[in-house]
N, C-alpha and C positions, 0 to 999 in steps of 0.2 A: 175031279178036282180041276177047277178053273186055272188056266195056263197064266203064268206070270206076265207075259207080254199083254195078254187080254186085260188083265187087271190093271196094269199100269197105264194102258190106253184109256181105260174107263175113268180112272182117277184124274189123269191129265184133262181129259174132256170135261169132267165135272168142274175141275178147278177153272177152266178157261170158258165155262159156259157155253160149250159148243156142242153141237149133235154130230153123230156119226155122218149124217148126209152132208154137213157142211165140210167136214174133213175130207170126205170122199171127193167132193167137188174140188176143194183146193189141191188135194193130191193129183187129181186128173189134169188140172191146170198146170201144175208145176212139172209134172213128169211127161205130160203129152200122151198119156195112156189112160184109157177110160176105167174109172173106178166107180162102182155104185156102192151105196150103203150095204146092200147084201153081199156083194162080192168081197168088199173090204172086211165085213164081219166074219164071212166064211174064211177068208184068208187067215184072219187072225185066230179064229177058232181052231183051224187045221194046224196052226203053228207054222204055216208056210210063208209068212211075211219075211221079207229079207231084211238083212241088216241095213242095206242102203235105203229101203223104204222107211225104215224106223228112223234113220237120221233125217230124212225129208220131213217126216211126221213131226219129229222133235223141233226142227227148225220152223216148220209152219205154226206150230204152237209156242214158239220162242223160247225153247229149252235147249239145253246142251246135254249130250250123253257124255258121262264122265266115268272113267275107270279109276278106280283107286286101290292102291295096295292095301291088302288086308293087315290088319294090326294083330300080331300074334301074342 
């Protein structure tokens, strides 16, 4: 079963008409650490992407991560 983070990133990339290659390049520039499309894809697939990396990805795609209290 595909993990939630991977699915969310795929959806966001489709909505923003961006390829993983472009996201990896932007992430590398922003964090000063080398990300390739393969390394980013494997990191997402292994579910080893950090929350701080997700915050940066959301920022690069001009999204906010929002926590909402569940309605019971």
